C-alpha beads as a LAMMPS data file, in Angstrom:
LAMMPS data file: protein, C-alpha beads

250 atoms
249 bonds

1 atom types
1 bond types

-500.0 500.0 xlo xhi
-500.0 500.0 ylo yhi
-500.0 500.0 zlo zhi

Masses

1 110.0

Atoms # bond

1 1 1 8.126 331.058 239.257
2 1 1 10.902 328.596 240.152
3 1 1 12.004 328.966 243.756
4 1 1 15.697 329.793 244.078
5 1 1 17.764 327.475 246.226
6 1 1 20.143 328.824 248.854
7 1 1 23.709 327.891 247.868
8 1 1 25.991 326.660 250.635
9 1 1 29.557 325.359 250.933
10 1 1 30.830 322.758 253.421
11 1 1 34.399 323.037 254.740
12 1 1 35.712 320.313 257.063
13 1 1 38.793 318.110 256.973
14 1 1 36.793 315.020 257.997
15 1 1 35.350 313.771 254.718
16 1 1 32.998 311.272 256.362
17 1 1 31.358 313.961 258.519
18 1 1 31.296 316.388 255.576
19 1 1 29.641 313.883 253.249
20 1 1 27.092 312.884 255.884
21 1 1 26.160 316.529 256.442
22 1 1 25.915 317.049 252.692
23 1 1 23.521 314.094 252.358
24 1 1 21.244 315.433 255.089
25 1 1 21.186 318.954 253.633
26 1 1 20.363 317.691 250.150
27 1 1 17.047 316.420 251.513
28 1 1 15.896 320.051 251.716
29 1 1 14.552 321.357 248.404
30 1 1 15.441 324.962 249.290
31 1 1 19.153 324.230 249.836
32 1 1 21.937 323.428 247.383
33 1 1 25.432 322.256 248.361
34 1 1 27.521 324.177 245.854
35 1 1 30.862 322.604 246.793
36 1 1 32.902 320.963 249.540
37 1 1 36.453 321.676 250.730
38 1 1 38.747 320.010 253.255
39 1 1 40.577 323.144 254.464
40 1 1 40.654 326.928 254.183
41 1 1 43.043 326.932 251.224
42 1 1 40.732 324.726 249.167
43 1 1 37.807 326.948 250.163
44 1 1 39.512 330.082 248.844
45 1 1 40.415 328.319 245.598
46 1 1 36.805 327.265 245.087
47 1 1 35.557 330.784 245.819
48 1 1 37.384 331.993 242.717
49 1 1 34.755 330.096 240.720
50 1 1 31.733 329.529 242.952
51 1 1 29.978 332.003 245.273
52 1 1 27.810 330.391 247.972
53 1 1 25.525 332.461 250.157
54 1 1 26.543 330.603 253.321
55 1 1 29.660 328.669 254.339
56 1 1 29.571 326.001 257.064
57 1 1 33.151 326.113 258.327
58 1 1 35.138 323.918 260.721
59 1 1 37.662 325.593 263.038
60 1 1 40.548 323.133 263.241
61 1 1 41.843 322.002 259.852
62 1 1 45.274 321.375 258.316
63 1 1 46.916 323.741 255.800
64 1 1 44.620 326.675 256.714
65 1 1 42.301 326.674 259.723
66 1 1 38.839 328.167 260.009
67 1 1 39.927 331.358 261.775
68 1 1 42.349 332.381 259.021
69 1 1 39.896 331.300 256.314
70 1 1 37.055 333.341 257.868
71 1 1 39.250 336.450 257.991
72 1 1 40.177 336.127 254.314
73 1 1 36.598 335.428 253.235
74 1 1 35.405 338.494 255.161
75 1 1 38.043 340.615 253.409
76 1 1 37.424 339.429 249.836
77 1 1 33.786 338.263 249.972
78 1 1 32.032 340.318 252.669
79 1 1 28.568 339.343 251.379
80 1 1 29.079 335.650 252.208
81 1 1 27.760 334.488 255.595
82 1 1 29.927 332.158 257.683
83 1 1 28.647 329.666 260.272
84 1 1 31.227 327.893 262.404
85 1 1 30.386 324.211 262.888
86 1 1 32.788 322.783 265.448
87 1 1 33.287 320.573 268.489
88 1 1 34.348 323.533 270.670
89 1 1 31.714 324.898 273.053
90 1 1 33.479 327.835 274.738
91 1 1 31.293 330.969 274.698
92 1 1 34.478 333.036 275.028
93 1 1 35.446 332.144 271.457
94 1 1 32.379 333.815 269.979
95 1 1 33.353 337.540 270.209
96 1 1 36.757 336.653 268.740
97 1 1 35.143 334.748 265.862
98 1 1 32.632 337.538 265.182
99 1 1 35.557 339.937 264.734
100 1 1 36.961 337.501 262.175
101 1 1 33.777 337.662 260.120
102 1 1 31.698 334.812 261.538
103 1 1 27.885 335.149 261.615
104 1 1 26.853 332.002 263.481
105 1 1 28.215 329.336 265.802
106 1 1 27.011 325.715 266.104
107 1 1 28.415 322.573 267.680
108 1 1 28.731 319.406 265.608
109 1 1 26.087 317.512 267.576
110 1 1 23.478 320.051 266.452
111 1 1 20.399 318.611 264.745
112 1 1 20.069 319.053 260.992
113 1 1 16.892 321.100 261.529
114 1 1 18.859 323.623 263.595
115 1 1 21.606 323.748 260.958
116 1 1 18.981 324.666 258.364
117 1 1 17.507 327.249 260.748
118 1 1 20.957 328.772 261.205
119 1 1 21.513 329.017 257.444
120 1 1 18.341 331.033 256.927
121 1 1 18.875 332.888 260.194
122 1 1 22.157 334.429 259.053
123 1 1 20.666 335.322 255.678
124 1 1 17.639 337.079 257.167
125 1 1 19.041 338.553 260.387
126 1 1 22.821 338.516 259.736
127 1 1 23.534 336.489 262.910
128 1 1 22.392 333.228 264.472
129 1 1 23.094 331.610 267.832
130 1 1 21.458 328.488 269.194
131 1 1 19.670 328.319 272.533
132 1 1 22.643 326.659 274.237
133 1 1 24.385 330.035 274.311
134 1 1 23.519 331.804 277.568
135 1 1 20.969 334.626 277.433
136 1 1 23.200 336.877 279.544
137 1 1 26.051 336.359 277.092
138 1 1 23.898 337.270 274.084
139 1 1 22.666 340.417 275.854
140 1 1 26.256 341.530 276.427
141 1 1 27.313 340.815 272.844
142 1 1 24.542 343.037 271.478
143 1 1 24.969 345.740 274.126
144 1 1 28.718 346.070 273.536
145 1 1 28.128 346.059 269.760
146 1 1 30.335 343.031 269.215
147 1 1 27.786 342.506 266.474
148 1 1 24.695 344.390 265.310
149 1 1 21.775 342.097 264.353
150 1 1 19.500 343.275 261.545
151 1 1 16.233 342.930 263.454
152 1 1 14.003 345.892 262.658
153 1 1 11.572 347.221 265.235
154 1 1 8.029 345.935 264.723
155 1 1 4.701 346.681 266.403
156 1 1 4.154 344.346 269.356
157 1 1 1.238 344.095 271.735
158 1 1 1.810 344.951 275.387
159 1 1 1.402 341.291 276.382
160 1 1 3.981 340.206 273.799
161 1 1 6.488 342.729 275.173
162 1 1 5.765 341.470 278.674
163 1 1 6.493 337.903 277.580
164 1 1 9.670 338.947 275.756
165 1 1 10.965 340.566 278.952
166 1 1 10.304 337.371 280.902
167 1 1 12.028 335.275 278.217
168 1 1 15.053 337.547 278.581
169 1 1 15.016 336.853 282.312
170 1 1 15.321 333.139 281.445
171 1 1 11.857 332.033 282.551
172 1 1 10.443 328.942 280.833
173 1 1 7.073 328.969 279.060
174 1 1 5.534 327.154 282.035
175 1 1 6.938 329.698 284.494
176 1 1 5.797 332.616 282.322
177 1 1 2.310 331.141 282.258
178 1 1 2.255 330.892 286.039
179 1 1 3.490 334.490 286.454
180 1 1 0.926 335.902 284.014
181 1 1 -1.870 333.483 285.023
182 1 1 -2.089 332.136 281.487
183 1 1 -2.022 328.567 280.184
184 1 1 1.127 326.993 278.786
185 1 1 -0.635 326.723 275.415
186 1 1 -1.464 330.450 275.422
187 1 1 2.192 331.318 276.065
188 1 1 3.130 329.020 273.166
189 1 1 0.767 330.946 270.883
190 1 1 2.217 334.288 271.995
191 1 1 5.746 332.975 271.515
192 1 1 4.959 331.830 267.966
193 1 1 3.521 335.283 267.221
194 1 1 6.662 336.969 268.612
195 1 1 8.919 334.781 266.454
196 1 1 6.874 335.518 263.346
197 1 1 6.674 339.276 263.915
198 1 1 10.332 339.828 264.855
199 1 1 11.850 337.356 262.390
200 1 1 13.670 335.621 265.239
201 1 1 14.246 331.878 264.889
202 1 1 14.605 330.903 268.543
203 1 1 15.022 332.250 272.079
204 1 1 18.470 333.619 271.246
205 1 1 16.946 335.626 268.401
206 1 1 14.213 337.009 270.664
207 1 1 16.882 338.165 273.124
208 1 1 18.886 339.828 270.335
209 1 1 15.761 341.629 269.143
210 1 1 14.874 342.748 272.672
211 1 1 18.315 344.154 273.480
212 1 1 18.696 345.898 270.123
213 1 1 15.291 347.556 270.486
214 1 1 15.735 348.487 274.168
215 1 1 12.967 346.268 275.512
216 1 1 15.115 345.059 278.416
217 1 1 17.454 346.657 280.925
218 1 1 21.129 346.579 279.862
219 1 1 23.018 343.796 281.667
220 1 1 26.132 344.450 283.686
221 1 1 29.202 343.582 281.671
222 1 1 31.197 340.737 283.169
223 1 1 33.928 338.247 282.402
224 1 1 32.013 336.675 279.498
225 1 1 33.654 339.083 277.067
226 1 1 37.225 338.532 278.191
227 1 1 39.773 337.352 275.566
228 1 1 38.944 333.894 274.201
229 1 1 40.712 330.802 275.523
230 1 1 43.145 329.100 273.127
231 1 1 41.689 326.405 270.920
232 1 1 42.216 323.005 272.480
233 1 1 43.123 320.156 270.186
234 1 1 40.045 317.998 269.903
235 1 1 40.892 314.277 269.938
236 1 1 37.546 312.827 268.933
237 1 1 37.253 310.047 266.391
238 1 1 35.547 311.002 263.136
239 1 1 33.087 308.171 263.582
240 1 1 31.950 309.733 266.862
241 1 1 31.356 313.088 265.155
242 1 1 29.217 311.477 262.493
243 1 1 27.372 309.323 265.018
244 1 1 26.502 312.360 267.175
245 1 1 25.199 314.182 264.108
246 1 1 23.217 311.203 262.914
247 1 1 21.646 310.502 266.290
248 1 1 20.619 314.129 266.674
249 1 1 18.462 313.981 263.539
250 1 1 16.699 310.752 264.423

Bonds

1 1 1 2
2 1 2 3
3 1 3 4
4 1 4 5
5 1 5 6
6 1 6 7
7 1 7 8
8 1 8 9
9 1 9 10
10 1 10 11
11 1 11 12
12 1 12 13
13 1 13 14
14 1 14 15
15 1 15 16
16 1 16 17
17 1 17 18
18 1 18 19
19 1 19 20
20 1 20 21
21 1 21 22
22 1 22 23
23 1 23 24
24 1 24 25
25 1 25 26
26 1 26 27
27 1 27 28
28 1 28 29
29 1 29 30
30 1 30 31
31 1 31 32
32 1 32 33
33 1 33 34
34 1 34 35
35 1 35 36
36 1 36 37
37 1 37 38
38 1 38 39
39 1 39 40
40 1 40 41
41 1 41 42
42 1 42 43
43 1 43 44
44 1 44 45
45 1 45 46
46 1 46 47
47 1 47 48
48 1 48 49
49 1 49 50
50 1 50 51
51 1 51 52
52 1 52 53
53 1 53 54
54 1 54 55
55 1 55 56
56 1 56 57
57 1 57 58
58 1 58 59
59 1 59 60
60 1 60 61
61 1 61 62
62 1 62 63
63 1 63 64
64 1 64 65
65 1 65 66
66 1 66 67
67 1 67 68
68 1 68 69
69 1 69 70
70 1 70 71
71 1 71 72
72 1 72 73
73 1 73 74
74 1 74 75
75 1 75 76
76 1 76 77
77 1 77 78
78 1 78 79
79 1 79 80
80 1 80 81
81 1 81 82
82 1 82 83
83 1 83 84
84 1 84 85
85 1 85 86
86 1 86 87
87 1 87 88
88 1 88 89
89 1 89 90
90 1 90 91
91 1 91 92
92 1 92 93
93 1 93 94
94 1 94 95
95 1 95 96
96 1 96 97
97 1 97 98
98 1 98 99
99 1 99 100
100 1 100 101
101 1 101 102
102 1 102 103
103 1 103 104
104 1 104 105
105 1 105 106
106 1 106 107
107 1 107 108
108 1 108 109
109 1 109 110
110 1 110 111
111 1 111 112
112 1 112 113
113 1 113 114
114 1 114 115
115 1 115 116
116 1 116 117
117 1 117 118
118 1 118 119
119 1 119 120
120 1 120 121
121 1 121 122
122 1 122 123
123 1 123 124
124 1 124 125
125 1 125 126
126 1 126 127
127 1 127 128
128 1 128 129
129 1 129 130
130 1 130 131
131 1 131 132
132 1 132 133
133 1 133 134
134 1 134 135
135 1 135 136
136 1 136 137
137 1 137 138
138 1 138 139
139 1 139 140
140 1 140 141
141 1 141 142
142 1 142 143
143 1 143 144
144 1 144 145
145 1 145 146
146 1 146 147
147 1 147 148
148 1 148 149
149 1 149 150
150 1 150 151
151 1 151 152
152 1 152 153
153 1 153 154
154 1 154 155
155 1 155 156
156 1 156 157
157 1 157 158
158 1 158 159
159 1 159 160
160 1 160 161
161 1 161 162
162 1 162 163
163 1 163 164
164 1 164 165
165 1 165 166
166 1 166 167
167 1 167 168
168 1 168 169
169 1 169 170
170 1 170 171
171 1 171 172
172 1 172 173
173 1 173 174
174 1 174 175
175 1 175 176
176 1 176 177
177 1 177 178
178 1 178 179
179 1 179 180
180 1 180 181
181 1 181 182
182 1 182 183
183 1 183 184
184 1 184 185
185 1 185 186
186 1 186 187
187 1 187 188
188 1 188 189
189 1 189 190
190 1 190 191
191 1 191 192
192 1 192 193
193 1 193 194
194 1 194 195
195 1 195 196
196 1 196 197
197 1 197 198
198 1 198 199
199 1 199 200
200 1 200 201
201 1 201 202
202 1 202 203
203 1 203 204
204 1 204 205
205 1 205 206
206 1 206 207
207 1 207 208
208 1 208 209
209 1 209 210
210 1 210 211
211 1 211 212
212 1 212 213
213 1 213 214
214 1 214 215
215 1 215 216
216 1 216 217
217 1 217 218
218 1 218 219
219 1 219 220
220 1 220 221
221 1 221 222
222 1 222 223
223 1 223 224
224 1 224 225
225 1 225 226
226 1 226 227
227 1 227 228
228 1 228 229
229 1 229 230
230 1 230 231
231 1 231 232
232 1 232 233
233 1 233 234
234 1 234 235
235 1 235 236
236 1 236 237
237 1 237 238
238 1 238 239
239 1 239 240
240 1 240 241
241 1 241 242
242 1 242 243
243 1 243 244
244 1 244 245
245 1 245 246
246 1 246 247
247 1 247 248
248 1 248 249
249 1 249 250
């Protein structure tokens, strides 16, 4: 049986960055770049003909920006997953973007391996966040139902649940090992088992699973979920964007 490739679309007004990202993604045999677009308007025109499973979408673009494009894609093509790939790092933007139909959020200096992880993360679990997003923030997003991840409850051993709770308290593997009187390597093995069983792709996914399935105490809601700050114009040369991306994969 021929393995089906996951079809993706790249939308960014910087052609050099877009083409570089496309080249890196084409190295994966399970991914196919279906088309590219330089703004939201071009994206919507292409969607009349081609239907990708995942769209990697920039926020700030001429003609039609990523926010407006995400809203329209959510309305007309609700099955398509959207991952924002941007230079903005404000956590406060995330609840706003989720409401607009976004399923994942990455910065442009993310490694290509993480981009691939995010693509399959949104397909399998509906949402993906990288480990640079604070654990407390993720807890609050799930608790307040800003989004509902698709993680289903699975059977976990008591030790695995214990480790999950410590991960959610932001302890490192080394610290967890010291608390439980286990070796760092043993914690690594448990962590790999937790990722495999839950379908999580990283620490952020483990936290989403734990909150959804009531394995941790609900956090107190704070200012994280206040209205998002306005987008700041990013004055970064295109060459810098591409260089950051290239260096991150080396």
